[in-house]
A tleap script that builds the chain and sets N, CA, C and O, in Angstrom:
source leaprc.protein.ff14SB
mol = sequence {
  NMET VAL MET MET GLY LEU GLU ARG LEU VAL
  VAL SER LEU LYS THR LYS ILE ARG SER LEU
  LYS MET VAL LYS LYS ALA TYR ASP LYS ILE
  GLU LYS SER GLU SER MET ARG VAL GLU ILE
  ARG SER LYS LYS ALA LYS LYS LEU ILE GLU
  LYS THR LEU LYS ILE ALA ASP SER PRO THR
  THR LYS SER TYR ALA CPHE
}
set mol.1.N position { 0.735 -1.350 -0.442 }
set mol.1.CA position { 0.097 -0.337 0.235 }
set mol.1.C position { 0.821 1.299 0.072 }
set mol.1.O position { 0.542 2.189 -0.731 }
set mol.2.N position { 1.845 1.261 1.179 }
set mol.2.CA position { 2.815 2.536 0.754 }
set mol.2.C position { 3.554 2.595 -0.133 }
set mol.2.O position { 4.220 3.629 -0.161 }
set mol.3.N position { 3.787 1.644 -1.174 }
set mol.3.CA position { 4.718 1.413 -1.977 }
set mol.3.C position { 3.984 1.946 -3.108 }
set mol.3.O position { 4.535 2.822 -3.774 }
set mol.4.N position { 2.670 1.496 -3.464 }
set mol.4.CA position { 1.803 2.292 -4.374 }
set mol.4.C position { 1.910 3.977 -4.320 }
set mol.4.O position { 2.156 4.611 -5.346 }
set mol.5.N position { 1.715 4.586 -3.115 }
set mol.5.CA position { 1.492 5.783 -2.808 }
set mol.5.C position { 2.849 6.362 -3.392 }
set mol.5.O position { 2.717 7.139 -4.337 }
set mol.6.N position { 3.796 6.159 -3.070 }
set mol.6.CA position { 5.380 5.807 -3.646 }
set mol.6.C position { 5.724 6.397 -4.745 }
set mol.6.O position { 6.162 7.489 -5.108 }
set mol.7.N position { 5.364 5.229 -5.259 }
set mol.7.CA position { 5.067 4.779 -6.778 }
set mol.7.C position { 4.819 6.153 -7.684 }
set mol.7.O position { 5.449 6.761 -8.550 }
set mol.8.N position { 3.272 6.330 -6.848 }
set mol.8.CA position { 2.504 7.549 -7.782 }
set mol.8.C position { 3.108 8.971 -7.653 }
set mol.8.O position { 3.058 9.907 -8.451 }
set mol.9.N position { 3.694 8.881 -6.428 }
set mol.9.CA position { 4.346 10.563 -6.184 }
set mol.9.C position { 5.579 10.680 -6.664 }
set mol.9.O position { 5.985 11.700 -7.222 }
set mol.10.N position { 6.557 9.182 -6.397 }
set mol.10.CA position { 7.116 9.868 -7.927 }
set mol.10.C position { 7.197 9.879 -8.796 }
set mol.10.O position { 7.990 10.690 -9.273 }
set mol.11.N position { 6.266 8.781 -9.893 }
set mol.11.CA position { 5.895 9.516 -11.420 }
set mol.11.C position { 4.885 11.116 -11.300 }
set mol.11.O position { 4.877 11.905 -12.245 }
set mol.12.N position { 4.376 11.286 -10.465 }
set mol.12.CA position { 3.912 12.773 -10.412 }
set mol.12.C position { 4.859 13.358 -10.483 }
set mol.12.O position { 5.030 13.840 -11.603 }
set mol.13.N position { 5.809 13.616 -9.596 }
set mol.13.CA position { 6.533 14.352 -9.496 }
set mol.13.C position { 8.066 13.981 -10.297 }
set mol.13.O position { 9.111 14.432 -9.829 }
set mol.14.N position { 8.062 13.295 -11.284 }
set mol.14.CA position { 8.417 13.404 -13.085 }
set mol.14.C position { 8.086 13.960 -13.875 }
set mol.14.O position { 8.765 14.773 -14.502 }
set mol.15.N position { 6.933 13.674 -14.072 }
set mol.15.CA position { 6.337 14.672 -15.519 }
set mol.15.C position { 6.141 15.828 -14.900 }
set mol.15.O position { 5.877 16.576 -15.841 }
set mol.16.N position { 6.082 16.707 -13.557 }
set mol.16.CA position { 5.864 17.910 -13.112 }
set mol.16.C position { 7.547 18.464 -13.501 }
set mol.16.O position { 7.739 19.658 -13.732 }
set mol.17.N position { 8.761 17.394 -13.537 }
set mol.17.CA position { 9.796 18.541 -13.932 }
set mol.17.C position { 9.734 17.589 -15.122 }
set mol.17.O position { 8.775 16.990 -14.634 }
set mol.18.N position { 9.860 17.193 -15.821 }
set mol.18.CA position { 9.597 16.907 -17.090 }
set mol.18.C position { 9.202 18.089 -17.980 }
set mol.18.O position { 9.970 18.772 -18.656 }
set mol.19.N position { 7.404 18.259 -17.827 }
set mol.19.CA position { 6.476 19.373 -17.839 }
set mol.19.C position { 7.778 20.529 -17.814 }
set mol.19.O position { 8.022 20.835 -18.981 }
set mol.20.N position { 8.458 21.078 -17.087 }
set mol.20.CA position { 9.466 22.397 -16.286 }
set mol.20.C position { 10.414 22.643 -17.187 }
set mol.20.O position { 10.828 23.759 -17.498 }
set mol.21.N position { 10.816 21.461 -17.676 }
set mol.21.CA position { 12.340 21.205 -18.496 }
set mol.21.C position { 11.353 21.698 -19.622 }
set mol.21.O position { 11.433 22.807 -20.149 }
set mol.22.N position { 10.513 20.840 -19.892 }
set mol.22.CA position { 10.508 21.401 -21.682 }
set mol.22.C position { 9.473 22.989 -21.671 }
set mol.22.O position { 8.947 23.332 -22.730 }
set mol.23.N position { 9.325 23.634 -20.706 }
set mol.23.CA position { 9.032 24.785 -21.005 }
set mol.23.C position { 10.010 26.139 -20.745 }
set mol.23.O position { 9.963 26.910 -19.786 }
set mol.24.N position { 10.666 26.165 -21.595 }
set mol.24.CA position { 11.650 26.924 -21.498 }
set mol.24.C position { 11.172 28.419 -22.546 }
set mol.24.O position { 10.799 28.425 -23.719 }
set mol.25.N position { 11.394 29.769 -21.437 }
set mol.25.CA position { 10.986 30.757 -22.063 }
set mol.25.C position { 11.631 31.729 -22.924 }
set mol.25.O position { 12.571 32.415 -22.524 }
set mol.26.N position { 11.212 31.799 -23.953 }
set mol.26.CA position { 11.856 32.646 -24.446 }
set mol.26.C position { 12.329 34.500 -25.173 }
set mol.26.O position { 11.587 35.113 -25.940 }
set mol.27.N position { 13.247 34.858 -24.830 }
set mol.27.CA position { 14.333 35.888 -24.616 }
set mol.27.C position { 13.892 36.399 -26.021 }
set mol.27.O position { 13.299 35.754 -26.886 }
set mol.28.N position { 14.195 37.341 -26.051 }
set mol.28.CA position { 14.883 38.268 -27.437 }
set mol.28.C position { 16.087 38.516 -27.369 }
set mol.28.O position { 16.670 39.119 -26.467 }
set mol.29.N position { 16.657 37.916 -28.628 }
set mol.29.CA position { 18.557 38.074 -28.746 }
set mol.29.C position { 18.561 39.713 -28.815 }
set mol.29.O position { 17.759 40.427 -29.416 }
set mol.30.N position { 20.275 40.305 -27.625 }
set mol.30.CA position { 20.187 41.723 -27.166 }
set mol.30.C position { 21.358 42.168 -28.038 }
set mol.30.O position { 22.487 42.018 -27.572 }
set mol.31.N position { 21.157 42.908 -29.736 }
set mol.31.CA position { 22.524 43.291 -30.053 }
set mol.31.C position { 22.952 43.697 -28.799 }
set mol.31.O position { 22.360 44.140 -27.815 }
set mol.32.N position { 24.406 43.387 -29.113 }
set mol.32.CA position { 25.603 44.140 -28.405 }
set mol.32.C position { 25.891 45.460 -28.881 }
set mol.32.O position { 26.431 45.457 -29.988 }
set mol.33.N position { 25.711 46.474 -28.426 }
set mol.33.CA position { 26.162 47.713 -29.053 }
set mol.33.C position { 28.225 47.786 -28.607 }
set mol.33.O position { 29.186 47.089 -28.279 }
set mol.34.N position { 27.795 49.178 -28.932 }
set mol.34.CA position { 29.747 48.708 -29.416 }
set mol.34.C position { 30.029 49.341 -28.032 }
set mol.34.O position { 31.191 49.610 -28.335 }
set mol.35.N position { 29.937 49.768 -26.856 }
set mol.35.CA position { 30.573 49.853 -25.422 }
set mol.35.C position { 30.305 48.449 -25.064 }
set mol.35.O position { 31.057 48.097 -24.155 }
set mol.36.N position { 29.571 47.604 -25.420 }
set mol.36.CA position { 29.366 46.171 -24.653 }
set mol.36.C position { 30.890 45.526 -25.621 }
set mol.36.O position { 31.906 45.177 -25.020 }
set mol.37.N position { 30.800 45.485 -26.781 }
set mol.37.CA position { 31.956 44.763 -26.964 }
set mol.37.C position { 33.162 45.349 -26.839 }
set mol.37.O position { 34.067 44.619 -27.244 }
set mol.38.N position { 33.560 46.537 -26.374 }
set mol.38.CA position { 34.883 46.932 -25.709 }
set mol.38.C position { 35.080 46.490 -24.754 }
set mol.38.O position { 36.130 45.957 -24.396 }
set mol.39.N position { 33.641 46.688 -23.871 }
set mol.39.CA position { 33.865 46.035 -22.236 }
set mol.39.C position { 33.943 44.419 -22.690 }
set mol.39.O position { 34.531 43.804 -21.800 }
set mol.40.N position { 33.643 43.765 -23.505 }
set mol.40.CA position { 34.284 42.031 -23.740 }
set mol.40.C position { 35.776 42.192 -23.620 }
set mol.40.O position { 36.542 41.766 -22.755 }
set mol.41.N position { 35.971 42.809 -24.547 }
set mol.41.CA position { 37.610 42.796 -25.498 }
set mol.41.C position { 38.547 43.158 -24.217 }
set mol.41.O position { 39.455 42.377 -23.933 }
set mol.42.N position { 38.346 44.300 -23.463 }
set mol.42.CA position { 39.031 44.784 -21.802 }
set mol.42.C position { 38.424 43.239 -21.247 }
set mol.42.O position { 38.994 42.568 -22.107 }
set mol.43.N position { 37.964 42.612 -20.740 }
set mol.43.CA position { 37.706 42.015 -19.865 }
set mol.43.C position { 38.404 40.651 -20.611 }
set mol.43.O position { 39.115 39.770 -20.127 }
set mol.44.N position { 38.219 40.725 -21.115 }
set mol.44.CA position { 39.079 38.887 -21.911 }
set mol.44.C position { 40.720 39.974 -21.890 }
set mol.44.O position { 41.803 39.888 -21.309 }
set mol.45.N position { 40.322 40.582 -22.510 }
set mol.45.CA position { 42.430 40.872 -22.727 }
set mol.45.C position { 43.124 41.078 -21.187 }
set mol.45.O position { 44.312 40.770 -21.100 }
set mol.46.N position { 42.219 41.745 -19.577 }
set mol.46.CA position { 42.817 41.702 -18.507 }
set mol.46.C position { 43.200 40.114 -18.097 }
set mol.46.O position { 44.201 39.695 -17.516 }
set mol.47.N position { 41.753 39.216 -18.739 }
set mol.47.CA position { 42.146 37.488 -18.089 }
set mol.47.C position { 43.096 37.627 -18.967 }
set mol.47.O position { 44.005 37.937 -18.197 }
set mol.48.N position { 43.680 37.631 -20.246 }
set mol.48.CA position { 45.167 37.491 -20.588 }
set mol.48.C position { 46.279 38.088 -19.790 }
set mol.48.O position { 46.980 37.293 -19.163 }
set mol.49.N position { 46.502 39.129 -19.727 }
set mol.49.CA position { 47.632 39.729 -19.057 }
set mol.49.C position { 47.660 38.981 -17.502 }
set mol.49.O position { 48.549 38.252 -17.063 }
set mol.50.N position { 46.849 39.253 -17.067 }
set mol.50.CA position { 46.694 37.796 -15.409 }
set mol.50.C position { 47.434 36.367 -15.674 }
set mol.50.O position { 48.415 35.864 -15.126 }
set mol.51.N position { 46.726 35.979 -16.553 }
set mol.51.CA position { 46.877 35.039 -16.671 }
set mol.51.C position { 48.315 34.915 -17.079 }
set mol.51.O position { 48.964 34.218 -16.299 }
set mol.52.N position { 48.869 35.318 -17.914 }
set mol.52.CA position { 50.521 35.514 -18.410 }
set mol.52.C position { 51.257 36.103 -17.284 }
set mol.52.O position { 52.092 35.316 -16.837 }
set mol.53.N position { 51.196 37.712 -16.429 }
set mol.53.CA position { 51.393 37.810 -15.327 }
set mol.53.C position { 51.858 36.138 -14.427 }
set mol.53.O position { 52.939 35.578 -14.609 }
set mol.54.N position { 51.004 35.730 -13.700 }
set mol.54.CA position { 50.752 34.482 -13.581 }
set mol.54.C position { 51.871 33.362 -13.611 }
set mol.54.O position { 52.566 32.879 -12.718 }
set mol.55.N position { 51.788 33.143 -14.905 }
set mol.55.CA position { 52.772 32.414 -15.473 }
set mol.55.C position { 54.057 33.024 -15.296 }
set mol.55.O position { 54.955 32.369 -14.766 }
set mol.56.N position { 54.230 34.074 -15.637 }
set mol.56.CA position { 55.925 34.292 -15.369 }
set mol.56.C position { 56.086 34.577 -14.160 }
set mol.56.O position { 57.203 34.343 -13.698 }
set mol.57.N position { 55.388 34.971 -13.554 }
set mol.57.CA position { 56.475 34.920 -12.028 }
set mol.57.C position { 55.814 34.312 -11.233 }
set mol.57.O position { 55.244 34.824 -10.268 }
set mol.58.N position { 55.799 32.764 -11.630 }
set mol.58.CA position { 55.943 31.376 -11.069 }
set mol.58.C position { 57.415 30.869 -10.913 }
set mol.58.O position { 58.153 31.096 -11.872 }
set mol.59.N position { 57.951 30.204 -9.819 }
set mol.59.CA position { 59.289 30.277 -9.871 }
set mol.59.C position { 59.781 28.502 -10.699 }
set mol.59.O position { 60.851 27.898 -10.769 }
set mol.60.N position { 58.337 28.188 -11.206 }
set mol.60.CA position { 59.161 26.840 -11.752 }
set mol.60.C position { 58.334 26.927 -13.595 }
set mol.60.O position { 57.789 26.060 -14.278 }
set mol.61.N position { 58.584 28.231 -13.805 }
set mol.61.CA position { 58.468 28.824 -15.456 }
set mol.61.C position { 60.000 29.382 -15.717 }
set mol.61.O position { 60.625 30.149 -14.984 }
set mol.62.N position { 60.374 28.875 -16.779 }
set mol.62.CA position { 61.682 29.450 -17.059 }
set mol.62.C position { 61.388 30.423 -18.998 }
set mol.62.O position { 61.095 30.180 -20.168 }
set mol.63.N position { 61.813 31.731 -17.898 }
set mol.63.CA position { 61.971 32.514 -18.963 }
set mol.63.C position { 63.116 32.584 -20.242 }
set mol.63.O position { 64.236 32.095 -20.096 }
set mol.64.N position { 62.772 33.123 -21.263 }
set mol.64.CA position { 63.738 32.448 -22.464 }
set mol.64.C position { 63.900 34.128 -22.948 }
set mol.64.O position { 62.978 34.894 -23.231 }
set mol.65.N position { 64.999 34.342 -22.943 }
set mol.65.CA position { 65.328 35.744 -23.267 }
set mol.65.C position { 65.240 35.138 -25.258 }
set mol.65.O position { 65.607 34.042 -25.683 }
set mol.66.N position { 64.666 36.252 -26.039 }
set mol.66.CA position { 64.561 35.667 -27.368 }
set mol.66.C position { 65.184 37.156 -28.340 }
set mol.66.O position { 65.264 37.102 -29.567 }
savepdb mol mol.pdb
quit
């Protein structure tokens, strides 16, 4: 008896979860303005600089004179 109730509960939860996954809100795609593009590029540049400095400051990294 208890097992039947649990089975029904599990099945109903699964169907609710599936229905929630299927319902996705449609968002309008926002066109990027020039200032947004500049911001994205500057963030990428900052990350690259940070990564480069981290590697350069690492004691295990060998630096080469080119």
